[in-house]
MIKEMI-527240 format. One line per field, with one value per atom (N, C-alpha, C, O): residue number from 1; residue in one letter; atom name; y, x, z. Coordinates in steps of 0.05 Angstrom, whole numbers, plus 5000, padded with zeros to 4 digits. Example, Ala and Ser with C-alpha at 12.3 -4.5 7.8 and 13.67 -1.06 7.14 Angstrom:
2
i	c(1/1/1/1/2/2/2/2) $
aa	c(A/A/A/A/S/S/S/S) $
at	c(N/CA/C/O/N/CA/C/O) $
c2	c(4886/4910/4934/4934/4955/4979/5001/5023) $
c1	c(5264/5246/5264/5285/5257/5273/5258/5268) $
c3	c(5156/5156/5156/5169/5142/5143/5157/5161) $
***
This chain:
42
i	c(1/1/1/1/2/2/2/2/3/3/3/3/4/4/4/4/5/5/5/5/6/6/6/6/7/7/7/7/8/8/8/8/9/9/9/9/10/10/10/10/11/11/11/11/12/12/12/12/13/13/13/13/14/14/14/14/15/15/15/15/16/16/16/16/17/17/17/17/18/18/18/18/19/19/19/19/20/20/20/20/21/21/21/21/22/22/22/22/23/23/23/23/24/24/24/24/25/25/25/25/26/26/26/26/27/27/27/27/28/28/28/28/29/29/29/29/30/30/30/30/31/31/31/31/32/32/32/32/33/33/33/33/34/34/34/34/35/35/35/35/36/36/36/36/37/37/37/37/38/38/38/38/39/39/39/39/40/40/40/40/41/41/41/41/42/42/42/42) $
aa	c(M/M/M/M/E/E/E/E/H/H/H/H/F/F/F/F/L/L/L/L/R/R/R/R/A/A/A/A/V/V/V/V/K/K/K/K/E/E/E/E/T/T/T/T/L/L/L/L/P/P/P/P/S/S/S/S/V/V/V/V/T/T/T/T/P/P/P/P/E/E/E/E/M/M/M/M/E/E/E/E/A/A/A/A/E/E/E/E/Y/Y/Y/Y/Q/Q/Q/Q/A/A/A/A/V/V/V/V/G/G/G/G/R/R/R/R/R/R/R/R/I/I/I/I/K/K/K/K/Q/Q/Q/Q/E/E/E/E/S/S/S/S/G/G/G/G/R/R/R/R/I/I/I/I/G/G/G/G/F/F/F/F/R/R/R/R/Q/Q/Q/Q/G/G/G/G) $
at	c(N/CA/C/O/N/CA/C/O/N/CA/C/O/N/CA/C/O/N/CA/C/O/N/CA/C/O/N/CA/C/O/N/CA/C/O/N/CA/C/O/N/CA/C/O/N/CA/C/O/N/CA/C/O/N/CA/C/O/N/CA/C/O/N/CA/C/O/N/CA/C/O/N/CA/C/O/N/CA/C/O/N/CA/C/O/N/CA/C/O/N/CA/C/O/N/CA/C/O/N/CA/C/O/N/CA/C/O/N/CA/C/O/N/CA/C/O/N/CA/C/O/N/CA/C/O/N/CA/C/O/N/CA/C/O/N/CA/C/O/N/CA/C/O/N/CA/C/O/N/CA/C/O/N/CA/C/O/N/CA/C/O/N/CA/C/O/N/CA/C/O/N/CA/C/O/N/CA/C/O/N/CA/C/O/N/CA/C/O) $
c2	c(4976/5000/5025/5046/5024/5047/5055/5079/5036/5043/5056/5075/5046/5058/5087/5104/5092/5119/5138/5161/5129/5145/5151/5174/5131/5135/5155/5171/5154/5172/5201/5219/5205/5232/5242/5266/5224/5232/5234/5245/5223/5223/5248/5256/5260/5284/5276/5255/5293/5287/5288/5303/5270/5269/5287/5292/5297/5315/5342/5344/5363/5390/5402/5392/5422/5435/5446/5445/5455/5465/5442/5445/5419/5396/5387/5380/5387/5379/5397/5388/5423/5443/5438/5440/5431/5426/5400/5399/5380/5355/5361/5350/5377/5384/5400/5395/5418/5433/5415/5418/5395/5376/5360/5355/5352/5337/5353/5342/5378/5395/5398/5397/5401/5403/5378/5378/5355/5329/5327/5318/5334/5332/5351/5343/5375/5394/5383/5387/5371/5362/5334/5325/5319/5291/5289/5271/5308/5307/5313/5301/5331/5338/5315/5313/5298/5277/5250/5229/5251/5227/5211/5189/5220/5205/5214/5238/5196/5203/5214/5204/5235/5246/5235/5229/5231/5223/5202/5192) $
c1	c(5016/5000/5017/5010/5040/5058/5067/5068/5073/5082/5059/5064/5035/5012/5008/5004/5008/5004/5026/5020/5050/5072/5068/5072/5060/5055/5033/5035/5012/4989/4999/4990/5016/5026/5044/5045/5059/5079/5067/5080/5043/5032/5015/4999/5020/5006/4979/4977/4958/4933/4935/4951/4921/4922/4901/4902/4882/4862/4865/4865/4869/4873/4846/4825/4846/4821/4806/4781/4821/4808/4794/4772/4807/4795/4770/4750/4771/4748/4725/4702/4730/4709/4696/4672/4713/4703/4686/4665/4695/4679/4651/4631/4651/4625/4607/4583/4619/4603/4592/4569/4607/4598/4575/4554/4577/4556/4530/4508/4532/4508/4495/4471/4512/4501/4487/4465/4498/4486/4459/4440/4458/4432/4412/4388/4420/4401/4390/4366/4407/4399/4387/4376/4389/4380/4350/4342/4334/4306/4299/4281/4315/4310/4316/4304/4335/4343/4330/4336/4312/4296/4304/4294/4323/4331/4315/4309/4307/4292/4311/4333/4303/4318/4308/4285/4326/4318/4334/4330) $
c3	c(5000/5000/5000/4988/5013/5014/4986/4981/4969/4942/4926/4911/4930/4916/4924/4907/4950/4960/4950/4944/4949/4939/4910/4901/4895/4866/4861/4842/4877/4873/4878/4864/4898/4904/4882/4876/4868/4848/4820/4802/4816/4789/4784/4800/4761/4754/4741/4728/4744/4731/4701/4690/4687/4658/4645/4621/4661/4651/4664/4689/4648/4659/4667/4658/4684/4691/4666/4665/4646/4621/4607/4596/4605/4592/4607/4594/4633/4649/4644/4642/4642/4637/4609/4606/4590/4563/4563/4550/4577/4579/4591/4582/4612/4625/4606/4605/4590/4570/4549/4541/4540/4520/4532/4519/4557/4570/4572/4567/4578/4579/4551/4549/4531/4503/4495/4483/4502/4495/4509/4497/4535/4549/4537/4535/4529/4517/4491/4485/4475/4448/4448/4427/4470/4470/4464/4451/4475/4469/4440/4429/4428/4400/4381/4360/4389/4371/4379/4367/4398/4404/4428/4432/4444/4468/4492/4494/4509/4533/4554/4557/4568/4590/4616/4619/4634/4661/4671/4693) $
***
């Protein structure tokens, strides 16, 4: 477990805050358009 915890501390995130914001924006657009293209929301 010690090796795992050390690795977690030393490993940089692979998704930047900017990328995460873009993913969230895409998710919102998909939800908005899902009704228009025939997918059920909920």
